[in-house]
PQR file with spaces between the fields and no chain letter, atoms N, CA, C, O and H, PARSE charges and radii, in Angstrom:
ATOM       1  N    MET     1      16.424  -10.301   20.953 -0.4000 1.5000
ATOM       2  CA   MET     1      16.398   -9.659   22.261 -0.0000 2.0000
ATOM       3  C    MET     1      15.552   -8.386   22.246  0.5500 1.7000
ATOM       4  O    MET     1      14.783   -8.136   23.175 -0.5500 1.4000
ATOM       5  N    LEU     2      15.693   -7.588   21.197 -0.4000 1.5000
ATOM       6  CA   LEU     2      14.929   -6.348   21.152 -0.0000 2.0000
ATOM       7  C    LEU     2      13.433   -6.586   21.038  0.5500 1.7000
ATOM       8  O    LEU     2      12.644   -5.743   21.467 -0.5500 1.4000
ATOM       9  H    LEU     2      16.317   -7.791   20.442  0.4000 1.0000
ATOM      10  N    GLU     3      13.026   -7.706   20.474 -0.4000 1.5000
ATOM      11  CA   GLU     3      11.597   -7.993   20.363 -0.0000 2.0000
ATOM      12  C    GLU     3      10.919   -7.943   21.724  0.5500 1.7000
ATOM      13  O    GLU     3       9.812   -7.421   21.851 -0.5500 1.4000
ATOM      14  H    GLU     3      13.666   -8.391   20.126  0.4000 1.0000
ATOM      15  N    LYS     4      11.573   -8.477   22.727 -0.4000 1.5000
ATOM      16  CA   LYS     4      11.007   -8.472   24.084 -0.0000 2.0000
ATOM      17  C    LYS     4      10.831   -7.036   24.579  0.5500 1.7000
ATOM      18  O    LYS     4       9.792   -6.694   25.144 -0.5500 1.4000
ATOM      19  H    LYS     4      12.473   -8.901   22.623  0.4000 1.0000
ATOM      20  N    GLU     5      11.839   -6.204   24.369 -0.4000 1.5000
ATOM      21  CA   GLU     5      11.769   -4.811   24.807 -0.0000 2.0000
ATOM      22  C    GLU     5      10.686   -4.048   24.051  0.5500 1.7000
ATOM      23  O    GLU     5       9.968   -3.240   24.641 -0.5500 1.4000
ATOM      24  H    GLU     5      12.684   -6.481   23.911  0.4000 1.0000
ATOM      25  N    TYR     6      10.566   -4.300   22.753 -0.4000 1.5000
ATOM      26  CA   TYR     6       9.515   -3.648   21.971 -0.0000 2.0000
ATOM      27  C    TYR     6       8.140   -4.062   22.475  0.5500 1.7000
ATOM      28  O    TYR     6       7.247   -3.225   22.601 -0.5500 1.4000
ATOM      29  H    TYR     6      11.150   -4.956   22.275  0.4000 1.0000
ATOM      30  N    LYS     7       7.965   -5.334   22.762 -0.4000 1.5000
ATOM      31  CA   LYS     7       6.680   -5.839   23.271 -0.0000 2.0000
ATOM      32  C    LYS     7       6.346   -5.154   24.590  0.5500 1.7000
ATOM      33  O    LYS     7       5.204   -4.744   24.802 -0.5500 1.4000
ATOM      34  H    LYS     7       8.691   -6.014   22.660  0.4000 1.0000
ATOM      35  N    ILE     8       7.318   -5.026   25.470 -0.4000 1.5000
ATOM      36  CA   ILE     8       7.094   -4.358   26.757 -0.0000 2.0000
ATOM      37  C    ILE     8       6.726   -2.891   26.537  0.5500 1.7000
ATOM      38  O    ILE     8       5.819   -2.378   27.192 -0.5500 1.4000
ATOM      39  H    ILE     8       8.245   -5.358   25.298  0.4000 1.0000
ATOM      40  N    LEU     9       7.423   -2.212   25.618 -0.4000 1.5000
ATOM      41  CA   LEU     9       7.103   -0.815   25.316 -0.0000 2.0000
ATOM      42  C    LEU     9       5.665   -0.696   24.841  0.5500 1.7000
ATOM      43  O    LEU     9       4.926    0.167   25.315 -0.5500 1.4000
ATOM      44  H    LEU     9       8.160   -2.629   25.086  0.4000 1.0000
ATOM      45  N    LEU    10       5.260   -1.547   23.914 -0.4000 1.5000
ATOM      46  CA   LEU    10       3.893   -1.503   23.396 -0.0000 2.0000
ATOM      47  C    LEU    10       2.887   -1.774   24.507  0.5500 1.7000
ATOM      48  O    LEU    10       1.875   -1.081   24.615 -0.5500 1.4000
ATOM      49  H    LEU    10       5.860   -2.248   23.529  0.4000 1.0000
ATOM      50  N    ASP    11       3.161   -2.778   25.332 -0.4000 1.5000
ATOM      51  CA   ASP    11       2.268   -3.091   26.457 -0.0000 2.0000
ATOM      52  C    ASP    11       2.145   -1.907   27.409  0.5500 1.7000
ATOM      53  O    ASP    11       1.059   -1.626   27.916 -0.5500 1.4000
ATOM      54  H    ASP    11       3.983   -3.341   25.245  0.4000 1.0000
ATOM      55  N    ASN    12       3.244   -1.219   27.652 -0.4000 1.5000
ATOM      56  CA   ASN    12       3.216   -0.066   28.551 -0.0000 2.0000
ATOM      57  C    ASN    12       2.394    1.087   27.975  0.5500 1.7000
ATOM      58  O    ASN    12       1.673    1.766   28.706 -0.5500 1.4000
ATOM      59  H    ASN    12       4.126   -1.446   27.240  0.4000 1.0000
ATOM      60  N    ILE    13       2.504    1.305   26.669 -0.4000 1.5000
ATOM      61  CA   ILE    13       1.713    2.361   26.030 -0.0000 2.0000
ATOM      62  C    ILE    13       0.230    2.053   26.194  0.5500 1.7000
ATOM      63  O    ILE    13      -0.555    2.927   26.561 -0.5500 1.4000
ATOM      64  H    ILE    13       3.090    0.754   26.075  0.4000 1.0000
ATOM      65  N    VAL    14      -0.147    0.813   25.921 -0.4000 1.5000
ATOM      66  CA   VAL    14      -1.545    0.398   26.051 -0.0000 2.0000
ATOM      67  C    VAL    14      -1.997    0.530   27.499  0.5500 1.7000
ATOM      68  O    VAL    14      -3.087    1.033   27.771 -0.5500 1.4000
ATOM      69  H    VAL    14       0.491    0.103   25.623  0.4000 1.0000
ATOM      70  N    TRP    15      -1.161    0.080   28.424 -0.4000 1.5000
ATOM      71  CA   TRP    15      -1.526    0.142   29.840 -0.0000 2.0000
ATOM      72  C    TRP    15      -1.748    1.588   30.283  0.5500 1.7000
ATOM      73  O    TRP    15      -2.734    1.885   30.957 -0.5500 1.4000
ATOM      74  H    TRP    15      -0.275   -0.329   28.203  0.4000 1.0000
ATOM      75  N    LEU    16      -0.843    2.482   29.909 -0.4000 1.5000
ATOM      76  CA   LEU    16      -0.986    3.883   30.298 -0.0000 2.0000
ATOM      77  C    LEU    16      -2.288    4.469   29.759  0.5500 1.7000
ATOM      78  O    LEU    16      -3.005    5.158   30.485 -0.5500 1.4000
ATOM      79  H    LEU    16      -0.042    2.241   29.360  0.4000 1.0000
ATOM      80  N    ARG    17      -2.594    4.205   28.506 -0.4000 1.5000
ATOM      81  CA   ARG    17      -3.825    4.749   27.917 -0.0000 2.0000
ATOM      82  C    ARG    17      -5.057    4.259   28.665  0.5500 1.7000
ATOM      83  O    ARG    17      -5.955    5.036   28.989 -0.5500 1.4000
ATOM      84  H    ARG    17      -2.012    3.645   27.916  0.4000 1.0000
ATOM      85  N    LYS    18      -5.084    2.963   28.932 -0.4000 1.5000
ATOM      86  CA   LYS    18      -6.253    2.396   29.594 -0.0000 2.0000
ATOM      87  C    LYS    18      -6.314    2.779   31.075  0.5500 1.7000
ATOM      88  O    LYS    18      -7.391    3.055   31.603 -0.5500 1.4000
ATOM      89  H    LYS    18      -4.355    2.332   28.668  0.4000 1.0000
ATOM      90  N    HIS    19      -5.168    2.795   31.735 -0.4000 1.5000
ATOM      91  CA   HIS    19      -5.124    3.152   33.154 -0.0000 2.0000
ATOM      92  C    HIS    19      -5.653    4.565   33.387  0.5500 1.7000
ATOM      93  O    HIS    19      -6.409    4.806   34.328 -0.5500 1.4000
ATOM      94  H    HIS    19      -4.293    2.571   31.306  0.4000 1.0000
ATOM      95  N    TYR    20      -5.254    5.484   32.532 -0.4000 1.5000
ATOM      96  CA   TYR    20      -5.696    6.880   32.682 -0.0000 2.0000
ATOM      97  C    TYR    20      -7.001    7.154   31.935  0.5500 1.7000
ATOM      98  O    TYR    20      -7.473    8.289   31.879 -0.5500 1.4000
ATOM      99  H    TYR    20      -4.640    5.288   31.767  0.4000 1.0000
ATOM     100  N    GLU    21      -7.567    6.103   31.368 -0.4000 1.5000
ATOM     101  CA   GLU    21      -8.854    6.173   30.672 -0.0000 2.0000
ATOM     102  C    GLU    21      -8.861    7.229   29.576  0.5500 1.7000
ATOM     103  O    GLU    21      -9.834    7.964   29.407 -0.5500 1.4000
ATOM     104  H    GLU    21      -7.184    5.181   31.414  0.4000 1.0000
ATOM     105  N    PHE    22      -7.757    7.291   28.832 -0.4000 1.5000
ATOM     106  CA   PHE    22      -7.671    8.193   27.691 -0.0000 2.0000
ATOM     107  C    PHE    22      -8.223    7.505   26.462  0.5500 1.7000
ATOM     108  O    PHE    22      -8.072    6.295   26.293 -0.5500 1.4000
ATOM     109  H    PHE    22      -6.967    6.695   28.969  0.4000 1.0000
ATOM     110  N    SER    23      -8.856    8.273   25.615 -0.4000 1.5000
ATOM     111  CA   SER    23      -9.292    7.743   24.324 -0.0000 2.0000
ATOM     112  C    SER    23      -8.047    7.517   23.457  0.5500 1.7000
ATOM     113  O    SER    23      -6.963    8.025   23.741 -0.5500 1.4000
ATOM     114  H    SER    23      -8.978    9.256   25.752  0.4000 1.0000
ATOM     115  N    LYS    24      -8.242    6.751   22.412 -0.4000 1.5000
ATOM     116  CA   LYS    24      -7.138    6.556   21.463 -0.0000 2.0000
ATOM     117  C    LYS    24      -6.739    7.893   20.857  0.5500 1.7000
ATOM     118  O    LYS    24      -5.559    8.146   20.614 -0.5500 1.4000
ATOM     119  H    LYS    24      -9.123    6.338   22.181  0.4000 1.0000
ATOM     120  N    GLU    25      -7.724    8.741   20.616 -0.4000 1.5000
ATOM     121  CA   GLU    25      -7.449   10.056   20.054 -0.0000 2.0000
ATOM     122  C    GLU    25      -6.568   10.884   20.986  0.5500 1.7000
ATOM     123  O    GLU    25      -5.626   11.536   20.536 -0.5500 1.4000
ATOM     124  H    GLU    25      -8.682    8.535   20.814  0.4000 1.0000
ATOM     125  N    ARG    26      -6.873   10.859   22.276 -0.4000 1.5000
ATOM     126  CA   ARG    26      -6.086   11.633   23.251 -0.0000 2.0000
ATOM     127  C    ARG    26      -4.664   11.094   23.350  0.5500 1.7000
ATOM     128  O    ARG    26      -3.711   11.872   23.403 -0.5500 1.4000
ATOM     129  H    ARG    26      -7.639   10.329   22.641  0.4000 1.0000
ATOM     130  N    MET    27      -4.512    9.777   23.375 -0.4000 1.5000
ATOM     131  CA   MET    27      -3.172    9.195   23.469 -0.0000 2.0000
ATOM     132  C    MET    27      -2.365    9.519   22.220  0.5500 1.7000
ATOM     133  O    MET    27      -1.172    9.812   22.306 -0.5500 1.4000
ATOM     134  H    MET    27      -5.286    9.145   23.332  0.4000 1.0000
ATOM     135  N    ALA    28      -3.008    9.469   21.066 -0.4000 1.5000
ATOM     136  CA   ALA    28      -2.321    9.831   19.825 -0.0000 2.0000
ATOM     137  C    ALA    28      -1.869   11.291   19.872  0.5500 1.7000
ATOM     138  O    ALA    28      -0.771   11.625   19.426 -0.5500 1.4000
ATOM     139  H    ALA    28      -3.976    9.231   20.995  0.4000 1.0000
ATOM     140  N    GLU    29      -2.724   12.153   20.415 -0.4000 1.5000
ATOM     141  CA   GLU    29      -2.386   13.570   20.549 -0.0000 2.0000
ATOM     142  C    GLU    29      -1.191   13.755   21.480  0.5500 1.7000
ATOM     143  O    GLU    29      -0.273   14.514   21.166 -0.5500 1.4000
ATOM     144  H    GLU    29      -3.616   11.882   20.778  0.4000 1.0000
ATOM     145  N    ILE    30      -1.194   13.079   22.603 -0.4000 1.5000
ATOM     146  CA   ILE    30      -0.090   13.174   23.576 -0.0000 2.0000
ATOM     147  C    ILE    30       1.228   12.773   22.929  0.5500 1.7000
ATOM     148  O    ILE    30       2.254   13.428   23.112 -0.5500 1.4000
ATOM     149  H    ILE    30      -1.939   12.463   22.858  0.4000 1.0000
ATOM     150  N    MET    31       1.179   11.688   22.173 -0.4000 1.5000
ATOM     151  CA   MET    31       2.405   11.156   21.574 -0.0000 2.0000
ATOM     152  C    MET    31       2.781   11.852   20.274  0.5500 1.7000
ATOM     153  O    MET    31       3.924   11.764   19.826 -0.5500 1.4000
ATOM     154  H    MET    31       0.346   11.156   22.025  0.4000 1.0000
ATOM     155  N    GLY    32       1.808   12.550   19.664 -0.4000 1.5000
ATOM     156  CA   GLY    32       2.073   13.201   18.388 -0.0000 2.0000
ATOM     157  C    GLY    32       2.072   12.210   17.233  0.5500 1.7000
ATOM     158  O    GLY    32       2.841   12.348   16.282 -0.5500 1.4000
ATOM     159  H    GLY    32       0.879   12.621   20.028  0.4000 1.0000
ATOM     160  N    ILE    33       1.198   11.208   17.328 -0.4000 1.5000
ATOM     161  CA   ILE    33       1.107   10.185   16.289 -0.0000 2.0000
ATOM     162  C    ILE    33      -0.352   10.059   15.847  0.5500 1.7000
ATOM     163  O    ILE    33      -1.241   10.705   16.402 -0.5500 1.4000
ATOM     164  H    ILE    33       0.574   11.096   18.101  0.4000 1.0000
ATOM     165  N    SER    34      -0.579    9.223   14.849 -0.4000 1.5000
ATOM     166  CA   SER    34      -1.937    9.038   14.337 -0.0000 2.0000
ATOM     167  C    SER    34      -2.699    7.986   15.154  0.5500 1.7000
ATOM     168  O    SER    34      -2.108    7.165   15.855 -0.5500 1.4000
ATOM     169  H    SER    34       0.143    8.698   14.398  0.4000 1.0000
ATOM     170  N    ILE    35      -4.003    8.041   15.039 -0.4000 1.5000
ATOM     171  CA   ILE    35      -4.848    7.030   15.682 -0.0000 2.0000
ATOM     172  C    ILE    35      -4.555    5.661   15.080  0.5500 1.7000
ATOM     173  O    ILE    35      -4.617    4.646   15.773 -0.5500 1.4000
ATOM     174  H    ILE    35      -4.484    8.709   14.470  0.4000 1.0000
ATOM     175  N    GLU    36      -4.237    5.636   13.790 -0.4000 1.5000
ATOM     176  CA   GLU    36      -3.893    4.371   13.139 -0.0000 2.0000
ATOM     177  C    GLU    36      -2.679    3.730   13.813  0.5500 1.7000
ATOM     178  O    GLU    36      -2.624    2.510   13.975 -0.5500 1.4000
ATOM     179  H    GLU    36      -4.187    6.460   13.226  0.4000 1.0000
ATOM     180  N    MET    37      -1.716    4.554   14.201 -0.4000 1.5000
ATOM     181  CA   MET    37      -0.540    4.019   14.892 -0.0000 2.0000
ATOM     182  C    MET    37      -0.923    3.479   16.264  0.5500 1.7000
ATOM     183  O    MET    37      -0.408    2.443   16.685 -0.5500 1.4000
ATOM     184  H    MET    37      -1.761    5.544   14.070  0.4000 1.0000
ATOM     185  N    ILE    38      -1.819    4.168   16.968 -0.4000 1.5000
ATOM     186  CA   ILE    38      -2.292    3.663   18.256 -0.0000 2.0000
ATOM     187  C    ILE    38      -2.963    2.305   18.054  0.5500 1.7000
ATOM     188  O    ILE    38      -2.760    1.383   18.844 -0.5500 1.4000
ATOM     189  H    ILE    38      -2.237    5.010   16.626  0.4000 1.0000
ATOM     190  N    ASN    39      -3.766    2.183   16.989 -0.4000 1.5000
ATOM     191  CA   ASN    39      -4.407    0.904   16.698 -0.0000 2.0000
ATOM     192  C    ASN    39      -3.371   -0.193   16.455  0.5500 1.7000
ATOM     193  O    ASN    39      -3.531   -1.311   16.944 -0.5500 1.4000
ATOM     194  H    ASN    39      -3.931    2.932   16.346  0.4000 1.0000
ATOM     195  N    GLU    40      -2.314    0.115   15.707 -0.4000 1.5000
ATOM     196  CA   GLU    40      -1.250   -0.867   15.475 -0.0000 2.0000
ATOM     197  C    GLU    40      -0.615   -1.288   16.797  0.5500 1.7000
ATOM     198  O    GLU    40      -0.410   -2.475   17.048 -0.5500 1.4000
ATOM     199  H    GLU    40      -2.184    1.023   15.310  0.4000 1.0000
ATOM     200  N    ILE    41      -0.307   -0.306   17.634 -0.4000 1.5000
ATOM     201  CA   ILE    41       0.306   -0.579   18.933 -0.0000 2.0000
ATOM     202  C    ILE    41      -0.594   -1.489   19.757  0.5500 1.7000
ATOM     203  O    ILE    41      -0.126   -2.451   20.367 -0.5500 1.4000
ATOM     204  H    ILE    41      -0.473    0.659   17.430  0.4000 1.0000
ATOM     205  N    GLU    42      -1.882   -1.181   19.772 -0.4000 1.5000
ATOM     206  CA   GLU    42      -2.808   -1.972   20.581 -0.0000 2.0000
ATOM     207  C    GLU    42      -3.039   -3.367   20.002  0.5500 1.7000
ATOM     208  O    GLU    42      -3.534   -4.260   20.690 -0.5500 1.4000
ATOM     209  H    GLU    42      -2.261   -0.400   19.277  0.4000 1.0000
ATOM     210  N    ASN    43      -2.676   -3.542   18.740 -0.4000 1.5000
ATOM     211  CA   ASN    43      -2.741   -4.865   18.123 -0.0000 2.0000
ATOM     212  C    ASN    43      -1.401   -5.592   18.215  0.5500 1.7000
ATOM     213  O    ASN    43      -1.196   -6.629   17.584 -0.5500 1.4000
ATOM     214  H    ASN    43      -2.274   -2.817   18.182  0.4000 1.0000
ATOM     215  N    GLY    44      -0.486   -5.024   19.019 -0.4000 1.5000
ATOM     216  CA   GLY    44       0.800   -5.677   19.268 -0.0000 2.0000
ATOM     217  C    GLY    44       1.818   -5.517   18.167  0.5500 1.7000
ATOM     218  O    GLY    44       2.780   -6.283   18.104 -0.5500 1.4000
ATOM     219  H    GLY    44      -0.652   -4.181   19.531  0.4000 1.0000
ATOM     220  N    LYS    45       1.635   -4.533   17.287 -0.4000 1.5000
ATOM     221  CA   LYS    45       2.566   -4.305   16.185 -0.0000 2.0000
ATOM     222  C    LYS    45       3.309   -3.002   16.430  0.5500 1.7000
ATOM     223  O    LYS    45       2.702   -1.977   16.738 -0.5500 1.4000
ATOM     224  H    LYS    45       0.854   -3.910   17.337  0.4000 1.0000
ATOM     225  N    LEU    46       4.611   -3.053   16.292 -0.4000 1.5000
ATOM     226  CA   LEU    46       5.429   -1.848   16.402 -0.0000 2.0000
ATOM     227  C    LEU    46       5.369   -1.118   15.064  0.5500 1.7000
ATOM     228  O    LEU    46       5.884   -1.627   14.069 -0.5500 1.4000
ATOM     229  H    LEU    46       5.104   -3.887   16.041  0.4000 1.0000
ATOM     230  N    PRO    47       4.749    0.069   15.016 -0.5600 1.5000
ATOM     231  CA   PRO    47       4.668    0.795   13.749  0.2800 2.0000
ATOM     232  C    PRO    47       6.063    1.135   13.222  0.5500 1.7000
ATOM     233  O    PRO    47       6.943    1.541   13.981 -0.5500 1.4000
ATOM     234  N    ASP    48       6.247    0.965   11.925 -0.4000 1.5000
ATOM     235  CA   ASP    48       7.545    1.246   11.308 -0.0000 2.0000
ATOM     236  C    ASP    48       7.969    2.698   11.502  0.5500 1.7000
ATOM     237  O    ASP    48       9.159    3.000   11.599 -0.5500 1.4000
ATOM     238  H    ASP    48       5.532    0.636   11.309  0.4000 1.0000
ATOM     239  N    ASP    49       6.986    3.590   11.556 -0.4000 1.5000
ATOM     240  CA   ASP    49       7.311    5.010   11.637 -0.0000 2.0000
ATOM     241  C    ASP    49       7.130    5.601   13.042  0.5500 1.7000
ATOM     242  O    ASP    49       7.022    6.817   13.195 -0.5500 1.4000
ATOM     243  H    ASP    49       6.020    3.345   11.477  0.4000 1.0000
ATOM     244  N    LEU    50       7.098    4.746   14.054 -0.4000 1.5000
ATOM     245  CA   LEU    50       7.061    5.243   15.432 -0.0000 2.0000
ATOM     246  C    LEU    50       8.424    5.831   15.762  0.5500 1.7000
ATOM     247  O    LEU    50       9.446    5.152   15.657 -0.5500 1.4000
ATOM     248  H    LEU    50       7.185    3.757   13.930  0.4000 1.0000
ATOM     249  N    THR    51       8.432    7.083   16.158 -0.4000 1.5000
ATOM     250  CA   THR    51       9.710    7.763   16.405 -0.0000 2.0000
ATOM     251  C    THR    51      10.064    7.786   17.890  0.5500 1.7000
ATOM     252  O    THR    51       9.208    7.619   18.759 -0.5500 1.4000
ATOM     253  H    THR    51       7.602    7.635   16.244  0.4000 1.0000
ATOM     254  N    VAL    52      11.321    7.992   18.143 -0.4000 1.5000
ATOM     255  CA   VAL    52      11.793    8.166   19.513 -0.0000 2.0000
ATOM     256  C    VAL    52      11.128    9.398   20.108  0.5500 1.7000
ATOM     257  O    VAL    52      10.790    9.413   21.292 -0.5500 1.4000
ATOM     258  H    VAL    52      12.016    8.127   17.436  0.4000 1.0000
ATOM     259  N    GLU    53      10.940   10.425   19.298 -0.4000 1.5000
ATOM     260  CA   GLU    53      10.294   11.652   19.772 -0.0000 2.0000
ATOM     261  C    GLU    53       8.885   11.365   20.291  0.5500 1.7000
ATOM     262  O    GLU    53       8.482   11.914   21.316 -0.5500 1.4000
ATOM     263  H    GLU    53      11.215   10.413   18.336  0.4000 1.0000
ATOM     264  N    ALA    54       8.136   10.515   19.596 -0.4000 1.5000
ATOM     265  CA   ALA    54       6.775   10.180   20.030 -0.0000 2.0000
ATOM     266  C    ALA    54       6.801    9.488   21.387  0.5500 1.7000
ATOM     267  O    ALA    54       5.983    9.782   22.258 -0.5500 1.4000
ATOM     268  H    ALA    54       8.464   10.068   18.763  0.4000 1.0000
ATOM     269  N    VAL    55       7.737    8.577   21.559 -0.4000 1.5000
ATOM     270  CA   VAL    55       7.856    7.870   22.836 -0.0000 2.0000
ATOM     271  C    VAL    55       8.284    8.839   23.932  0.5500 1.7000
ATOM     272  O    VAL    55       7.775    8.779   25.051 -0.5500 1.4000
ATOM     273  H    VAL    55       8.402    8.338   20.851  0.4000 1.0000
ATOM     274  N    LEU    56       9.216    9.730   23.614 -0.4000 1.5000
ATOM     275  CA   LEU    56       9.648   10.728   24.601 -0.0000 2.0000
ATOM     276  C    LEU    56       8.515   11.677   24.966  0.5500 1.7000
ATOM     277  O    LEU    56       8.417   12.097   26.120 -0.5500 1.4000
ATOM     278  H    LEU    56       9.629    9.780   22.705  0.4000 1.0000
ATOM     279  N    ASN    57       7.663   12.023   24.014 -0.4000 1.5000
ATOM     280  CA   ASN    57       6.488   12.858   24.318 -0.0000 2.0000
ATOM     281  C    ASN    57       5.631   12.187   25.385  0.5500 1.7000
ATOM     282  O    ASN    57       5.157   12.834   26.318 -0.5500 1.4000
ATOM     283  H    ASN    57       7.743   11.682   23.078  0.4000 1.0000
ATOM     284  N    MET    58       5.442   10.883   25.232 -0.4000 1.5000
ATOM     285  CA   MET    58       4.643   10.131   26.204 -0.0000 2.0000
ATOM     286  C    MET    58       5.332   10.138   27.570  0.5500 1.7000
ATOM     287  O    MET    58       4.690   10.388   28.591 -0.5500 1.4000
ATOM     288  H    MET    58       5.828   10.357   24.474  0.4000 1.0000
ATOM     289  N    TYR    59       6.628    9.866   27.586 -0.4000 1.5000
ATOM     290  CA   TYR    59       7.367    9.862   28.851 -0.0000 2.0000
ATOM     291  C    TYR    59       7.227   11.210   29.555  0.5500 1.7000
ATOM     292  O    TYR    59       6.953   11.265   30.754 -0.5500 1.4000
ATOM     293  H    TYR    59       7.149    9.663   26.757  0.4000 1.0000
ATOM     294  N    ARG    60       7.417   12.292   28.807 -0.4000 1.5000
ATOM     295  CA   ARG    60       7.330   13.631   29.395 -0.0000 2.0000
ATOM     296  C    ARG    60       5.940   13.896   29.955  0.5500 1.7000
ATOM     297  O    ARG    60       5.801   14.399   31.071 -0.5500 1.4000
ATOM     298  H    ARG    60       7.640   12.248   27.833  0.4000 1.0000
ATOM     299  N    PHE    61       4.915   13.561   29.187 -0.4000 1.5000
ATOM     300  CA   PHE    61       3.548   13.817   29.609 -0.0000 2.0000
ATOM     301  C    PHE    61       3.239   13.116   30.931  0.5500 1.7000
ATOM     302  O    PHE    61       2.639   13.712   31.825 -0.5500 1.4000
ATOM     303  H    PHE    61       5.028   13.153   28.281  0.4000 1.0000
ATOM     304  N    PHE    62       3.647   11.855   31.054 -0.4000 1.5000
ATOM     305  CA   PHE    62       3.346   11.074   32.251 -0.0000 2.0000
ATOM     306  C    PHE    62       4.406   11.215   33.339  0.5500 1.7000
ATOM     307  O    PHE    62       4.285   10.606   34.401 -0.5500 1.4000
ATOM     308  H    PHE    62       4.134   11.371   30.327  0.4000 1.0000
ATOM     309  N    GLY    63       5.444   12.014   33.086 -0.4000 1.5000
ATOM     310  CA   GLY    63       6.486   12.228   34.088 -0.0000 2.0000
ATOM     311  C    GLY    63       7.309   10.988   34.370  0.5500 1.7000
ATOM     312  O    GLY    63       7.708   10.735   35.506 -0.5500 1.4000
ATOM     313  H    GLY    63       5.542   12.509   32.223  0.4000 1.0000
ATOM     314  N    ILE    64       7.556   10.222   33.326 -0.4000 1.5000
ATOM     315  CA   ILE    64       8.318    8.974   33.468 -0.0000 2.0000
ATOM     316  C    ILE    64       9.710    9.185   32.892  0.5500 1.7000
ATOM     317  O    ILE    64       9.860    9.739   31.802 -0.5500 1.4000
ATOM     318  H    ILE    64       7.232   10.427   32.402  0.4000 1.0000
ATOM     319  N    GLU    65      10.706    8.754   33.609 -0.4000 1.5000
ATOM     320  CA   GLU    65      12.066    8.778   33.089 -0.0000 2.0000
ATOM     321  C    GLU    65      12.216    7.584   32.151  0.5500 1.7000
ATOM     322  O    GLU    65      11.860    6.468   32.528 -0.5500 1.4000
ATOM     323  H    GLU    65      10.584    8.305   34.494  0.4000 1.0000
ATOM     324  N    PRO    66      12.732    7.789   30.939 -0.5600 1.5000
ATOM     325  CA   PRO    66      12.834    6.684   29.985  0.2800 2.0000
ATOM     326  C    PRO    66      13.519    5.439   30.545  0.5500 1.7000
ATOM     327  O    PRO    66      13.093    4.318   30.266 -0.5500 1.4000
ATOM     328  N    GLN    67      14.553    5.625   31.316 -0.4000 1.5000
ATOM     329  CA   GLN    67      15.263    4.464   31.861 -0.0000 2.0000
ATOM     330  C    GLN    67      14.402    3.686   32.858  0.5500 1.7000
ATOM     331  O    GLN    67      14.683    2.523   33.147 -0.5500 1.4000
ATOM     332  H    GLN    67      14.900    6.535   31.543  0.4000 1.0000
ATOM     333  N    ASP    68      13.358    4.326   33.381 -0.4000 1.5000
ATOM     334  CA   ASP    68      12.469    3.639   34.315 -0.0000 2.0000
ATOM     335  C    ASP    68      11.447    2.772   33.603  0.5500 1.7000
ATOM     336  O    ASP    68      10.802    1.933   34.232 -0.5500 1.4000
ATOM     337  H    ASP    68      13.130    5.271   33.146  0.4000 1.0000
ATOM     338  N    LEU    69      11.289    2.961   32.306 -0.4000 1.5000
ATOM     339  CA   LEU    69      10.248    2.249   31.579 -0.0000 2.0000
ATOM     340  C    LEU    69      10.795    1.285   30.542  0.5500 1.7000
ATOM     341  O    LEU    69      10.135    0.302   30.206 -0.5500 1.4000
ATOM     342  H    LEU    69      11.813    3.642   31.795  0.4000 1.0000
ATOM     343  N    LEU    70      11.965    1.543   30.039 -0.4000 1.5000
ATOM     344  CA   LEU    70      12.512    0.664   29.006 -0.0000 2.0000
ATOM     345  C    LEU    70      12.830   -0.702   29.585  0.5500 1.7000
ATOM     346  O    LEU    70      13.566   -0.834   30.563 -0.5500 1.4000
ATOM     347  H    LEU    70      12.501    2.341   30.312  0.4000 1.0000
ATOM     348  N    GLY    71      12.263   -1.694   28.965 -0.4000 1.5000
ATOM     349  CA   GLY    71      12.589   -3.067   29.324 -0.0000 2.0000
ATOM     350  C    GLY    71      11.855   -3.627   30.523  0.5500 1.7000
ATOM     351  O    GLY    71      12.103   -4.770   30.907 -0.5500 1.4000
ATOM     352  H    GLY    71      11.665   -1.586   28.170  0.4000 1.0000
ATOM     353  N    LYS    72      10.948   -2.853   31.135 -0.4000 1.5000
ATOM     354  CA   LYS    72      10.193   -3.414   32.243 -0.0000 2.0000
ATOM     355  C    LYS    72       8.768   -2.897   32.212  0.5500 1.7000
ATOM     356  O    LYS    72       8.502   -1.758   31.829 -0.5500 1.4000
ATOM     357  H    LYS    72      10.746   -1.925   30.823  0.4000 1.0000
ATOM     358  N    LYS    73       7.875   -3.754   32.618 -0.4000 1.5000
ATOM     359  CA   LYS    73       6.454   -3.395   32.624 -0.0000 2.0000
ATOM     360  C    LYS    73       6.162   -2.496   33.811  0.5500 1.7000
ATOM     361  O    LYS    73       6.782   -2.612   34.868 -0.5500 1.4000
ATOM     362  H    LYS    73       8.091   -4.680   32.928  0.4000 1.0000
ATOM     363  N    ILE    74       5.195   -1.588   33.614 -0.4000 1.5000
ATOM     364  CA   ILE    74       4.837   -0.679   34.691 -0.0000 2.0000
ATOM     365  C    ILE    74       3.587   -1.150   35.423  0.5500 1.7000
ATOM     366  O    ILE    74       3.140   -0.489   36.360 -0.5500 1.4000
ATOM     367  H    ILE    74       4.691   -1.494   32.755  0.4000 1.0000
ATOM     368  N    PHE    75       3.023   -2.263   35.018 -0.4000 1.5000
ATOM     369  CA   PHE    75       1.812   -2.752   35.666 -0.0000 2.0000
ATOM     370  C    PHE    75       2.027   -4.109   36.265  0.5500 1.7000
ATOM     371  O    PHE    75       1.107   -4.676   36.854 -0.5500 1.4000
ATOM     372  H    PHE    75       3.386   -2.800   34.256  0.4000 1.0000
């Protein structure tokens, strides 16, 4: 069951980056993660060391309430 939610989370991260036309470097900066992790995300892999804090950084930056994004696509 969680695989579906993880896939949606990854898809949403990719969508936000592309929608706002941010570079991978900028998105990594927003989330506080490495560019390598952004590459993993964009390749559909959930990085082992992706933290809740990194995801919350993204939510805060884009003004998204976590409950509004978990488990559903934003596009």
